[in-house]
C-alpha positions in Angstrom: 7.3 11.5 43.6 6.4 7.9 43.5 6.0 6.6 40.0 3.3 4.1 40.9 1.5 4.8 44.1 -0.5 7.9 43.0 -1.3 6.4 39.7 -2.8 3.3 41.3 -4.9 5.2 43.8 -6.4 7.8 41.4 -6.6 5.6 38.3 -8.9 3.2 40.3 -11.0 6.0 41.6 -11.7 7.1 38.1 -13.3 3.9 37.2 -14.9 3.8 40.6 -16.3 7.2 40.0 -18.2 6.1 37.1 -20.1 3.5 38.9 -21.4 5.2 41.9 -25.0 6.1 41.0 -26.3 2.5 41.0 -25.4 2.0 44.6 -28.5 3.5 46.1 -30.6 1.6 43.6 -29.4 -1.7 44.9 -29.4 -1.3 48.7 -31.5 -4.0 50.4 -31.9 -4.1 54.1 -31.3 -7.8 54.1 -29.0 -9.5 56.5 -27.7 -6.3 58.1 -31.0 -5.4 59.8 -31.2 -5.3 63.6 -33.5 -4.1 66.3 -33.2 -0.5 65.1 -35.6 -0.9 62.2 -37.3 2.3 63.2 -34.4 4.2 61.7 -34.8 2.7 58.3 -37.6 5.1 57.2 -35.1 7.9 57.8 -32.5 5.8 56.0 -34.7 5.5 53.0 -35.3 9.2 52.7 -31.5 9.8 53.2 -30.8 7.4 50.3 -33.3 9.2 48.1 -31.6 12.5 48.8 -28.2 11.0 48.1 -29.5 9.7 44.8 -30.8 13.1 43.8 -27.4 14.6 44.5 -25.4 12.0 42.6 -27.5 11.2 39.6 -26.2 14.4 38.2 -22.7 14.5 36.6 -21.0 14.1 40.0 -17.4 14.5 38.8 -17.9 17.2 36.1 -20.7 19.2 37.7 -19.7 22.9 37.7 -16.6 22.1 35.7 -15.6 24.8 33.2 -13.3 24.2 30.3 -11.3 26.9 28.6 -8.6 26.6 26.0 -6.1 29.4 25.7 -4.7 30.6 22.3 -1.5 28.8 22.9 -3.4 25.5 23.3 -3.3 25.2 27.1 -6.5 23.5 28.4 -7.8 24.8 31.7 -10.4 22.9 33.8 -11.9 24.6 36.8 -14.3 23.4 39.4 -15.5 25.5 42.3 -15.8 23.6 45.6 -16.5 25.8 48.6 -16.5 23.3 51.4 -13.1 24.5 52.8 -10.8 27.5 52.0 -8.4 25.3 50.1 -7.5 24.9 46.4 -5.7 22.2 44.4 -3.6 23.4 41.4 -2.4 20.5 39.1 -0.5 20.6 35.9 -0.8 17.4 33.7 1.4 16.9 30.7 0.4 14.4 28.1 3.7 12.6 28.1 4.9 9.5 30.0 6.8 6.3 29.4 4.6 5.6 26.4 6.6 8.3 24.6 9.9 6.5 25.2 11.9 3.9 23.4 14.6 1.4 24.4 17.8 3.2 25.3 16.1 6.3 26.9 13.7 4.4 29.1 12.9 6.5 32.2 13.6 9.9 30.7 10.0 11.2 31.4 10.5 10.2 35.0 14.0 11.8 35.1 12.6 15.0 33.8 9.8 15.0 36.4 12.6 15.0 39.0 14.5 17.8 37.3 11.4 20.0 37.4 12.0 20.5 41.1 15.6 21.6 40.7 14.7 25.3 40.0 14.4 27.6 37.0 16.4 30.3 35.3 14.3 32.8 37.2 14.3 30.9 40.5 17.5 28.8 40.9 16.3 27.2 44.0 14.8 23.8 45.0 11.1 24.2 44.2 10.2 21.9 47.1 11.4 24.7 49.4 9.1 27.2 47.7 6.1 24.9 47.9 6.9 24.1 51.5 7.1 27.9 52.3 3.6 28.2 50.8 2.3 25.4 53.0 1.4 23.4 50.0 1.0 19.6 49.8 3.0 19.3 46.6 4.4 16.4 44.7 4.5 14.8 41.2 4.3 11.4 39.5 5.0 9.8 36.1 2.8 7.1 34.6 2.6 5.4 31.2 0.5 8.2 29.7 1.2 11.4 31.6 3.3 13.3 34.1 1.4 15.3 36.7 2.4 17.9 39.3 -0.1 18.6 42.1 -0.3 21.3 44.8 -3.0 21.7 47.4 -2.8 24.7 49.6 -4.9 27.5 51.3 -6.9 29.5 48.8 -4.7 32.7 49.2 -1.8 30.8 47.7 -3.6 30.1 44.4 -1.9 32.8 42.3 1.6 31.9 43.7 1.1 28.3 42.7 0.0 29.3 39.2 3.1 31.5 38.8 5.4 28.6 39.9 3.9 26.1 37.5 4.1 28.6 34.6 7.7 29.3 35.4 8.8 25.7 35.3 6.8 25.0 32.2 9.1 27.3 30.2 12.3 28.0 32.3 13.4 24.7 33.9 17.1 24.7 34.9 18.5 21.5 33.5 22.3 21.5 33.8 25.0 18.9 34.2 25.5 19.3 38.0 21.9 19.0 38.9 21.3 16.1 36.4 24.2 14.0 37.8 22.9 14.5 41.4 19.3 13.7 40.5 20.3 10.7 38.4 21.6 9.2 41.6 18.4 10.0 43.4 16.4 8.2 40.6 18.6 5.2 40.7 18.0 5.0 44.5 14.3 5.1 43.8 14.6 2.3 41.2 16.6 0.2 43.6 13.8 0.5 46.1 11.4 -0.9 43.6 13.9 -3.7 42.8 13.7 -4.8 46.4 10.2 -6.1 45.7 9.7 -9.5 44.1 6.3 -8.4 42.9 7.8 -5.5 41.0 10.5 -7.7 39.4 8.0 -10.3 38.3 5.5 -7.8 36.9 8.2 -6.1 34.9 9.3 -9.4 33.4 5.7 -10.3 32.4 4.9 -6.9 30.9 8.0 -7.0 28.8 6.7 -10.2 27.3 3.2 -8.8 26.8 4.5 -5.7 25.0 7.8 -6.6 23.5 7.6 -3.9 20.8 5.6 -1.2 22.6 6.7 1.3 25.4 4.0 -0.1 27.7 6.4 -3.0 28.1 9.1 -0.7 29.6 9.2 0.1 33.3 7.7 3.6 34.0 10.6 4.6 36.2 13.3 3.4 33.7 16.3 1.2 34.3 19.6 1.9 35.9 21.5 1.2 32.8 19.5 3.8 30.8 19.4 6.4 33.6 23.1 6.4 34.0 23.6 7.3 30.3 21.2 10.3 30.2 22.9 13.5 28.9 21.9 17.1 29.6 21.1 17.6 25.9 18.7 14.6 25.8 16.7 15.8 28.8 16.6 19.4 27.5 15.3 18.3 24.1 12.7 16.1 25.8 11.6 19.1 27.9 11.3 21.4 24.9 9.4 18.8 23.0 6.8 17.8 25.5 6.5 20.6 28.1 4.4 22.9 26.0 1.1 24.6 26.8 -0.6 22.8 23.9 0.4 19.4 25.4 -0.7 20.3 29.0 -3.9 20.4 31.1 -4.2 22.8 34.0 -6.7 21.7 36.6 -7.9 24.0 39.4 -10.4 22.7 42.0 -11.5 24.3 45.3 -12.5 27.6 46.9 -12.1 30.3 44.2 -14.0 32.5 41.8 -13.9 31.0 38.2 -14.1 34.3 36.3 -11.4 36.0 38.3 -9.1 33.0 38.3 -9.4 32.5 34.5 -8.3 36.1 34.1 -5.2 35.4 36.2 -4.5 32.2 34.3 -4.6 34.0 31.0 -2.3 36.7 32.3 0.2 34.1 33.6 0.1 31.4 31.0 -1.2 33.2 28.0 2.2 34.6 27.1 3.9 31.2 27.0 4.6 30.1 23.4 3.8 26.6 22.4 6.7 24.4 21.3 7.3 24.1 17.6 8.2 20.4 18.1 5.6 19.3 20.7 4.2 15.9 20.1 2.2 13.3 22.1 2.6 10.4 19.8 4.2 7.3 21.3 7.2 5.6 19.6 4.9 2.8 18.4 1.6 4.1 17.1 -0.3 0.8 17.6 -0.2 -2.2 19.9 0.3 -5.3 17.8 -1.0 -8.6 18.9 1.9 -10.7 20.2 2.7 -14.3 19.9 1.7 -16.1 23.0 4.0 -18.5 24.8 2.2 -21.1 27.0 5.4 -21.5 29.1 5.3 -19.2 32.2 8.1 -16.9 32.9 9.9 -18.2 36.0 12.0 -16.1 38.4 14.0 -18.1 40.9 15.5 -15.5 43.2 15.8 -14.8 47.0 12.4 -13.9 48.4 9.7 -14.8 50.9 6.6 -16.3 49.2 5.7 -17.9 45.9 3.8 -15.5 43.6 1.8 -16.0 40.4 0.9 -13.2 38.0 -1.4 -13.6 35.0 -1.9 -10.8 32.5 -4.5 -10.7 29.7 -4.1 -8.0 27.0 -7.1 -5.6 26.8 -8.2 -2.7 24.5 -7.6 1.0 25.3 -9.5 3.1 27.9 -12.2 4.3 25.4 -13.2 0.8 24.2 -16.9 0.1 25.0 -16.0 -3.2 26.8 -14.1 -1.5 29.6 -17.1 -0.9 31.9 -18.1 -4.6 31.7 -14.5 -5.7 32.3 -14.4 -3.6 35.5 -17.6 -5.3 36.7 -16.1 -8.6 35.8 -13.0 -7.8 37.8 -15.0 -7.0 40.9 -17.0 -10.2 40.6 -13.7 -12.1 40.4 -11.6 -10.4 43.0 -13.3 -7.8 45.2 -14.3 -8.9 48.7 -14.7 -12.0 50.7 -17.6 -13.2 48.4 -15.7 -12.8 45.2 -15.1 -15.9 43.0 -11.3 -16.0 43.2 -11.2 -15.2 46.9 -13.5 -18.1 47.5 -11.6 -20.4 45.2 -8.1 -19.5 46.4 -8.0 -17.8 49.8 -11.0 -19.3 51.5 -9.9 -22.7 50.3 -6.5 -22.2 52.0 -4.2 -22.5 48.9 -3.4 -18.8 48.7 -3.2 -16.0 51.2 -4.1 -13.1 48.9 -5.5 -12.5 45.4 -5.9 -9.1 43.7 -7.1 -8.0 40.3 -6.7 -4.8 38.4 -8.0 -3.5 35.0 -5.3 -1.2 33.6 -6.9 1.0 31.0 -4.5 3.3 29.1 -4.5 5.6 26.1 -3.4 3.0 23.6 -4.0 -0.4 25.2 -4.6 -2.0 28.5 -4.4 -5.3 30.4 -6.0 -7.3 33.2 -3.6 -8.3 35.9 -4.2 -11.0 38.4 -1.8 -11.5 41.3 -1.8 -14.4 43.8 0.4 -15.0 46.8 0.7 -18.7 47.5 0.0 -20.2 51.0 3.1 -21.8 52.5 3.9 -25.1 50.9 1.3 -24.7 48.1 2.1 -25.4 44.5 1.7 -22.6 42.0 0.5 -25.0 39.3 -2.3 -26.1 41.6 -3.2 -22.5 42.3 -3.2 -21.7 38.6 -5.6 -24.6 37.9 -8.0 -23.4 40.6 -7.8 -19.9 39.3 -8.6 -20.9 35.7 -11.5 -23.1 36.9 -13.1 -20.1 38.7 -12.7 -17.9 35.6 -14.1 -20.6 33.4 -17.2 -20.9 35.7 -18.0 -17.2 34.8 -17.3 -17.8 31.2 -19.4 -20.9 30.9 -22.2 -20.5 33.5 -22.2 -16.7 33.7 -22.4 -14.4 36.7 -25.4 -14.1 39.0 -27.5 -11.0 38.9 -26.7 -10.6 42.6 -23.0 -10.6 41.8 -23.4 -8.0 39.0 -25.4 -5.7 41.1 -23.0 -5.9 44.1 -20.0 -5.2 41.8 -21.7 -2.2 40.3 -22.7 -0.9 43.8 -19.1 -1.3 45.0 -17.7 0.6 42.0 -20.2 3.4 42.2 -19.9 4.0 45.9 -16.1 4.0 45.5 -16.4 6.9 43.1 -18.0 9.1 45.7 -15.9 7.9 48.6 -12.6 8.3 46.7 -13.5 11.9 45.7 -14.3 13.4 49.1 -11.3 15.8 49.0 -10.5 18.3 46.3 -7.1 16.8 45.5 -8.8 13.6 44.4 -11.4 15.5 42.4 -8.7 17.4 40.5 -6.8 14.1 40.0 -9.9 12.6 38.5 -10.4 15.4 36.0 -6.7 15.5 35.0 -6.5 11.8 34.5 -9.7 11.6 32.5 -8.5 14.3 30.1 -5.0 13.1 29.6 -5.7 9.4 29.4 -9.1 9.2 27.7 -9.0 12.6 26.0 -12.2 13.8 27.7 -12.6 15.2 31.2 -16.2 14.0 30.9 -15.0 10.5 30.4 -16.4 9.4 33.9 -19.9 10.5 32.9 -19.8 8.2 29.9 -18.2 5.4 31.8 -20.8 5.6 34.7 -23.7 5.5 32.2 -22.2 2.5 30.6 -21.6 0.7 33.9 -25.3 1.2 34.8 -26.2 -0.7 31.6 -23.9 -3.7 32.3 -25.7 -7.0 32.5 -24.8 -10.5 33.5 -24.7 -11.3 29.7 -22.2 -8.6 29.2 -19.9 -9.9 31.9 -20.0 -13.4 30.5 -19.3 -12.1 27.0 -16.2 -10.1 28.0 -14.9 -13.0 30.1 -15.1 -15.3 27.1 -13.7 -12.7 24.8 -10.6 -11.5 26.8 -9.8 -14.1 29.5 -9.0 -17.0 27.1 -6.2 -19.2 28.3 -4.3 -18.9 25.0 -4.3 -15.1 25.3 -2.7 -14.8 28.7 0.9 -14.3 29.9 1.9 -15.9 33.1 4.8 -15.3 35.5 5.8 -17.4 38.6 8.1 -16.2 41.3 9.7 -19.2 43.1 11.7 -18.0 46.1 15.0 -19.5 46.7 15.9 -20.4 50.3 16.3 -17.3 52.5 19.3 -17.3 54.7 19.1 -16.4 58.3 19.6 -12.7 58.8 23.3 -11.8 59.3 23.8 -9.1 61.9 26.7 -7.1 63.0 26.8 -4.8 66.0 29.5 -2.3 65.6 30.3 1.2 66.6 30.0 3.8 63.8 33.3 5.1 62.5 34.3 8.0 64.6 35.8 9.9 61.6 33.1 11.8 59.7 33.3 12.4 56.0 33.5 16.2 55.8 34.9 17.1 52.5 31.6 17.2 50.7 29.4 18.5 53.6 27.7 21.9 53.2 27.7 23.7 56.5 25.0 26.1 57.5 21.4 26.2 56.2 21.4 25.0 52.6 19.3 27.9 51.3 18.6 30.5 53.9 15.0 31.6 54.4 15.8 35.0 52.9 16.6 33.2 49.6 13.3 31.4 49.7 11.4 34.6 50.3 13.4 36.2 47.5 12.1 33.7 44.9 8.6 33.3 46.2 5.8 34.8 44.1 4.0 37.7 45.9 2.4 36.4 49.1 2.3 37.9 52.5 4.9 35.8 54.2 5.2 38.0 57.3 1.8 37.0 58.6 1.5 33.6 60.1 -1.6 31.9 58.7 -4.6 31.5 61.0 -6.7 28.4 61.7 -9.9 27.5 60.1 -13.2 28.5 61.7 -14.1 25.0 62.8 -17.1 24.1 64.9 -16.1 21.8 67.7 -17.6 18.3 67.4 -20.6 17.4 69.5 -19.5 15.0 72.3 -21.3 12.6 74.5 -20.6 9.5 76.6 -22.9 6.5 77.0 -23.5 5.2 80.6 -21.1 2.3 79.8 -18.3 4.7 79.1 -18.2 4.7 75.3 -17.2 8.2 74.1 -18.6 9.6 70.8 -17.7 12.7 68.8 -19.9 13.9 65.9 -19.1 16.6 63.3 -21.8 17.1 60.6 -20.5 18.0 57.2 -22.9 18.3 54.2 -20.2 18.9 51.6 -20.4 15.3 50.3 -23.1 12.6 50.7 -20.8 10.4 52.7 -19.8 9.6 56.3 -16.3 8.8 57.6 -16.0 6.9 60.8 -12.8 6.6 62.9 -12.6 4.6 66.1 -10.1 3.5 68.7 -10.1 0.6 71.3 -7.3 0.4 73.9 -6.5 -3.2 73.0 -3.2 -2.9 71.1 0.0 -4.9 70.7 1.3 -3.6 74.1 -1.0 -6.2 75.7 0.5 -9.2 73.8 1.9 -11.9 76.1 5.5 -12.3 75.2 5.1 -15.9 74.2 2.1 -15.1 72.0 3.1 -11.9 70.3 0.7 -11.2 67.5 -2.4 -12.0 69.6 -3.8 -8.5 69.5 -3.5 -8.3 65.8 -5.1 -11.7 65.3 -8.1 -10.6 67.5 -8.6 -7.4 65.4 -8.3 -9.3 62.1 -10.8 -11.9 63.2 -13.6 -9.6 64.5 -15.2 -9.5 61.0 -15.1 -13.3 60.6 -18.4 -14.0 62.3 -20.7 -13.1 65.1 -23.6 -14.9 67.0 -26.1 -13.9 64.3 -23.9 -13.4 61.1 -21.2 -15.5 59.4 -18.2 -14.0 57.7 -19.9 -13.9 54.2 -23.1 -12.3 55.5 -21.0 -9.5 57.1 -19.0 -9.0 53.9 -22.2 -9.1 51.8 -24.0 -6.4 53.9 -21.1 -4.0 53.4 -20.3 -4.9 49.8 -23.9 -4.5 48.6 -23.6 -0.8 49.7 -20.0 -0.2 48.7 -19.2 0.5 52.4 -16.1 -0.5 54.3 -15.1 -1.3 57.9 -11.6 -2.3 58.9 -9.7 -2.9 62.2 -6.0 -2.8 62.6 -3.9 -3.2 65.8 -1.1 -0.8 66.6 1.2 -0.5 69.6 -1.2 1.3 72.0 -4.6 0.5 70.5 -6.8 -0.9 67.7 -7.8 1.7 65.1 -11.2 1.4 63.3 -11.8 2.9 59.8 -15.1 3.0 58.1 -16.8 4.8 55.3 -20.1 4.7 53.5 -22.7 6.7 51.6 -24.7 8.8 54.0 -27.8 6.6 53.8 -25.9 3.5 54.7 -24.4 4.7 58.0 -26.9 2.7 60.1 -25.7 -0.5 58.5 -22.1 0.3 59.2 -22.8 1.2 62.8 -24.9 -1.9 63.3 -22.2 -4.2 62.0 -19.5 -2.4 64.0 -21.5 -2.9 67.2 -22.2 -6.5 66.4 -18.5 -7.4 65.7 -17.1 -5.7 68.7 -19.7 -7.1 71.1 -20.4 -10.6 69.7 -17.5 -12.1 67.7 -17.3 -15.9 67.7 -13.8 -16.4 66.2 -14.7 -19.4 64.0 -11.9 -21.9 64.0 -11.7 -22.2 60.2 -11.4 -18.4 59.7 -8.9 -18.2 62.5 -6.6 -20.8 60.8 -6.9 -18.8 57.5 -6.0 -15.6 59.3 -3.1 -17.3 61.0 -1.8 -18.6 57.7 -2.1 -15.1 56.2 -0.2 -13.6 59.2 2.6 -16.2 58.8 2.8 -15.3 55.1 2.9 -11.6 55.9 5.6 -12.2 58.4 7.7 -14.0 55.8 7.3 -11.0 53.5 8.2 -8.5 56.3 11.4 -10.5 57.1 12.3 -10.1 53.4 11.6 -6.4 53.3 14.5 -4.1 54.3 12.1 -1.4 55.6 10.3 -3.8 57.9 13.4 -5.5 59.0 15.1 -2.2 59.8 12.0 -1.0 61.7 11.7 -4.2 63.7 15.3 -4.2 64.8 15.4 -0.5 65.4 12.3 -0.6 67.8 13.7 -3.7 69.6 17.0 -1.8 70.0 15.4 1.3 71.4 13.0 -0.6 73.8 14.6 -3.1 76.1 13.3 -6.7 76.5 11.2 -5.9 79.5 9.3 -3.2 77.6 5.8 -3.9 76.3 6.8 -2.5 72.8 9.8 -4.7 72.4 7.7 -7.7 71.4 7.1 -8.6 67.7 5.3 -11.6 66.3 7.4 -14.6 65.3 6.5 -17.8 63.5 6.6 -19.6 66.9 4.5 -17.0 68.7 1.8 -17.0 66.0 1.6 -20.8 66.0 1.2 -20.9 69.8 -2.0 -18.8 69.7 -5.3 -20.7 70.3 -8.9 -19.8 69.8 -9.4 -19.5 73.5 -6.6 -16.9 73.7 -8.6 -14.7 71.3 -11.8 -15.2 73.3 -10.1 -14.3 76.5 -8.2 -11.3 75.0 -11.4 -9.9 73.5 -13.3 -10.3 76.8 -10.6 -8.5 78.8 -9.7 -5.6 76.5 -12.7 -4.9 74.2 -14.8 -2.7 76.5 -17.0 0.3 75.9 -15.1 2.3 78.5 -11.9 1.7 76.4 -13.5 2.8 73.1 -13.9 6.2 71.3 -15.8 6.9 68.1 -15.6 9.9 65.8 -17.9 10.5 62.8 -17.7 13.2 60.2 -20.2 13.6 57.4 -23.7 14.1 56.1 -25.9 13.1 59.0 -28.2 14.5 61.7 -26.4 14.3 65.0 -29.5 13.5 67.0 -30.4 10.6 64.7 -26.8 9.3 64.9 -26.8 9.6 68.7 -30.0 7.6 68.9 -28.6 5.0 66.6 -25.4 4.6 68.7 -27.3 4.4 71.9 -29.5 1.7 70.5 -26.6 -0.4 69.2 -24.0 0.1 71.9 -26.1 1.0 75.0 -26.6 -2.6 76.1 -22.9 -3.4 76.0 -21.9 -4.0 79.6 -18.6 -5.2 81.2 -17.4 -5.4 84.8 -14.3 -4.2 86.6 -11.8 -1.7 85.4 -10.1 -1.5 82.0 -6.6 -3.0 82.1 -3.7 -0.6 82.3 0.0 -1.0 81.7 2.9 0.8 83.4 5.7 1.4 81.0 9.2 1.2 82.4 11.4 4.4 82.1 13.9 4.1 79.3 16.7 6.4 78.4 18.7 7.1 75.2 21.7 4.8 74.5 25.0 5.8 76.1 26.8 5.5 72.7 26.1 4.8 69.0 24.8 1.3 68.4 25.0 0.0 64.8 23.2 -3.0 63.5 23.5 -4.2 59.9 21.2 -7.1 59.0 21.9 -8.4 55.5 19.1 -9.5 53.2 20.1 -11.5 50.1 18.9 -10.4 46.7 18.2 -6.7 47.6 19.4 -3.7 45.7 18.7 -0.9 48.1 19.6 -0.4 51.8 17.1 1.1 54.3 18.4 2.9 57.4 16.5 3.8 60.6 18.4 5.9 63.1 17.2 7.6 66.3 16.4 7.1 69.9 13.6 7.5 72.5 11.4 10.6 72.2 8.4 12.2 73.9 4.7 11.5 74.5 1.9 13.5 73.0 1.3 15.5 76.2 4.9 16.5 76.7 5.1 20.3 77.0 7.9 20.3 74.3 5.6 18.6 71.7 4.8 21.7 69.6 8.4 22.9 69.7 9.4 19.4 68.6 7.0 19.6 65.6 8.7 22.8 64.5 12.1 21.4 65.1 11.3 18.3 63.1 9.8 20.3 60.2 13.2 22.1 59.9 15.3 19.0 60.3 13.5 16.4 58.2 9.7 17.0 57.9 9.9 17.2 54.1 12.3 15.4 51.9 12.6 18.3 49.5 12.7 21.3 51.8 14.2 20.2 55.1 17.8 20.4 56.1 18.2 16.6 55.7 16.4 16.6 52.4 18.4 19.6 51.0 21.7 18.2 52.0 21.5 14.4 51.7 19.0 14.1 48.9 19.1 17.3 46.9 22.8 18.4 47.1 24.6 15.1 47.6 22.1 12.9 45.7 22.6 10.0 48.2 18.9 9.0 48.7 15.5 9.1 47.1 13.8 9.9 50.3 14.9 11.0 53.8 12.5 11.9 56.6 12.5 12.5 60.3 9.6 12.2 62.8 8.7 12.2 66.4 6.3 9.2 66.8 4.2 10.0 69.9 1.5 8.3 71.8 0.0 8.3 75.3 3.4 6.9 76.3 6.9 7.9 75.4 7.5 7.3 71.7 10.6 7.5 69.4 12.5 10.0 67.3 13.6 8.4 64.1 15.1 9.2 60.7 14.5 6.9 57.8 16.3 6.9 54.5 16.9 4.6 51.5 20.3 4.5 49.9 22.5 2.5 47.5 24.8 0.3 49.5 27.8 2.2 48.4 26.3 5.5 49.6 25.0 4.3 53.0 28.0 5.2 55.1 28.3 8.7 53.6 24.6 9.3 54.1 24.7 8.2 57.8 27.8 10.3 58.5 26.3 13.4 56.9 23.0 12.9 58.8 24.9 12.7 62.1 26.8 15.8 61.2 23.5 17.7 60.6 22.1 16.4 63.9 25.2 17.6 65.6 25.0 21.0 63.9 21.4 21.6 65.1 22.1 20.2 68.5 25.0 22.6 69.1 24.1 25.7 67.0 20.3 25.5 66.8 18.1 26.8 64.0 17.6 30.3 62.6 14.7 32.8 63.2 13.9 32.6 59.5 13.7 28.8 59.6 11.5 29.0 62.6 9.0 31.3 60.9 9.0 29.3 57.7 8.4 26.0 59.6 5.6 27.4 61.6 3.8 28.8 58.5 4.3 25.4 56.7 2.9 23.4 59.7 -0.1 25.6 60.1 -0.9 25.7 56.4 -0.5 21.9 56.1 -2.7 21.5 59.1 -5.4 23.6 57.6 -5.2 21.8 54.2 -5.4 18.4 56.0 -8.6 19.2 57.7 -10.3 19.6 54.4 -10.0 15.8 54.0 -12.7 13.9 55.9 -10.3 11.1 56.7 -7.7 13.4 58.2 -10.4 15.4 60.1 -12.1 12.5 61.7 -8.8 11.0 62.7 -7.6 14.2 64.3 -10.9 14.5 66.3 -10.5 10.9 67.4 -6.9 11.0 68.5 -7.3 14.3 70.4 -9.9 12.6 72.5 -7.8 9.4 72.9 -4.8 11.5 74.1 -7.0 13.4 76.6 -6.4 16.8 75.0 -8.6 19.8 75.5 -11.8 19.8 73.4 -10.6 23.0 71.8 -7.4 21.4 70.5 -8.8 21.1 67.0 -8.8 24.9 66.8 -6.1 25.8 69.2 -3.4 23.7 67.6 -2.7 26.5 65.2 -2.2 29.2 67.9 0.0 26.7 69.8 2.3 26.3 66.8 2.3 30.0 66.1 3.4 30.8 69.7 6.5 28.5 69.6 9.7 30.5 70.2 13.2 30.2 68.8 14.4 29.4 72.3 11.9 26.6 72.8 12.9 25.0 69.5 16.6 25.2 70.2 16.1 23.8 73.7 14.2 20.9 72.2 17.1 20.4 69.8 19.6 20.2 72.7 17.3 17.9 74.7 16.0 15.6 72.0 18.6 15.2 69.3 21.6 13.1 70.3 24.0 12.5 67.4 26.4 10.4 69.5 23.7 8.5 71.4 21.6 6.8 68.8 20.6 3.5 67.3 21.5 3.1 63.6 20.0 0.1 61.8 20.7 -0.5 58.1 18.9 -3.5 56.4 19.4 -4.7 52.9 22.5 -5.7 50.8 25.9 -5.8 52.4 27.1 -2.2 52.9 29.9 -1.4 50.5 32.9 0.5 51.8 32.7 4.1 50.6 35.5 4.8 48.1 35.6 8.4 49.3 
């Protein structure tokens, strides 16, 4: 239930949506052409087909709007590409409707909406999990949204549950006190971030008399004071059908579904006190101070944030402002990237137009390079902005920005959850679900003159608010290796399953829960291998005019020399920095002109490749991919910039409790002689030379160590010809390098490590031990075991006990991380320092309980249904589908695994799960790492 992550992702896609159409009008073959020019006649016709599909109202095509007598707006959109539906309830209330003293009450209420209802006094996360639904919620400035995506036969059940909690939420003292602790834990996690603290301070200055200046999640001091009556009154006031929008997207019949909606929601009475007005009806212009806000606190890197006030989402200047932002900050060729990052004075710059119901702002964030002065960076930033204001933007820049924005609209809406998010956000923020249509039309009309005008109008130096984060010296990590206290805290521990499966079934709406869901009727991907060993899998999908590419090269961090840890990552990050025929800017331009993307990231066993584009631009993506893996030149200038960014990132990681806990946990599980024990350090990164990258690439980047998987709107034979033309001449000699992993065992006792990071509010704990590999015969039983133990923070045993009942953490999860080699079993949680010991003890007690007593038959069946349903839902997302296809091949699994996964989960027995629990869970032989503030002794 993150307050910010979902908002950022889907808010951006809304504006991106609007801009897609122009992409295909701007595609030039330019610098990205190669010897496969014969394919471009086909590409041209493909682009024309894409244009025909998308010049319609892409987001709102087939959308039906219905308003019930009680005021509930219902938006429906049939999408029959997969047997999946997304049901979302959006309430027009957020932190905008708060005032000082009750800041965070909208977010607190969002949490309470999962605590059950008068009719169903049970954690709703357990009900959604039993339905196999991907369910969550988020609060923003203007709205609170609850989303659920599940198989289509769960549609009615999801509607019933949303209707129930709209009118019958159970808000009592016991649940509120527990959930207030959870919210405070969440807020402490945000406080760990210097960026969050700086942004909050600047926004409070921008909006001193408006709720937009308050943090969306609230503050600890306000949350602690919330009373039951306050939250109940807020619920009655704002959770009313006339203040809500119900969005349904997916595989259903509109007429039948609307009848069901009217039956379920039509009887709910609207509140007599419902209101969506904010506490301040208008945003007044504020006095501007030219002195920056300065935070001097423990941290890693110097930061600069500049915020310019902007008008509301419906203002006609917003489209031109978004184009301006892309010209300034999007991509290697953007003005601020060139002025700040390419010049070496900063390692990162981002920009974001925030367009809300009553106002907005433009936010620029810069991370300084080591040793660089923030004033110097600010001067360079202002100079780059002034160049657009005075000299204007080039037509090429404007066209590229519009292409990027418009392509992103399509690419960000490939799955039905995103499409529903788009509609819900448009309606609740802009007051019109057709907002994206108007926005797209306006973007197409944006000119260079418009960009220059809005830059001069809004990005004036006297109008901006600036904040600087100046880190104080970071102390060396303090570590203590101790045994965990042998005495467990037991007085508050709930034994047995927190809510037995029979209780879950009792409160579920009518659904056939006895039948285990079946798998989707998937066509296996086409598969072929080039003569040089490159493996390719192709799965055509005409549901959207896009292509998703996933790739893998066995050239991961495991091959790093110990003295030069970080080498594999530097190679992957430098592939796009220049080839024998293209420099870094030409590569970026070829992709940006088309709104396409191509990224490489090194992990422990391999380098993963992610790419996406409009269907007509697939040849360009494939050509660039082939060029950068075959012919990289690793220019010295770009290498030094990448090294500087890696060093900056390393400083941030060593100031992040999550990253520190993860690093020490992994190094505690894997001994020093193990390939996965190595992590990059400042010294190892500084030792790496250009010739090291050249040698590593020559040795490990080989066609016989590479797999590609593509899903999307293409003709398989054409794509096969394209790949053969681009990769067929890639030849290497000898055999691909291999590593033998040493055998490792679980610890012989509990090992506790507590690194202390100054200035942090929340502790992060990793606990676990060695696990299994992907081909282990216990893998499917381990998945079921993990789902019961900690697969979901709201419905698992760990979530129900540690989070929901005791209120000790915002999030707790467990997972078996698997690969071709033995992976790890781990549990991750975030806690207040005073709650850490209790949370660890309770977690160990749960592990011991399952290890000794096992799980129940009811838990087994519920977990299997959940896993199967979640799997089916995930395959409706092209990103998930292409990645599954890819990794099945990488792990050497049967070609039928994509379909047989469901039957393998369904056949897991109770005996197999309990045996896995005995063999894989070791409550007294684990590594426990807690990073963050000093752990406070538990007063209990």
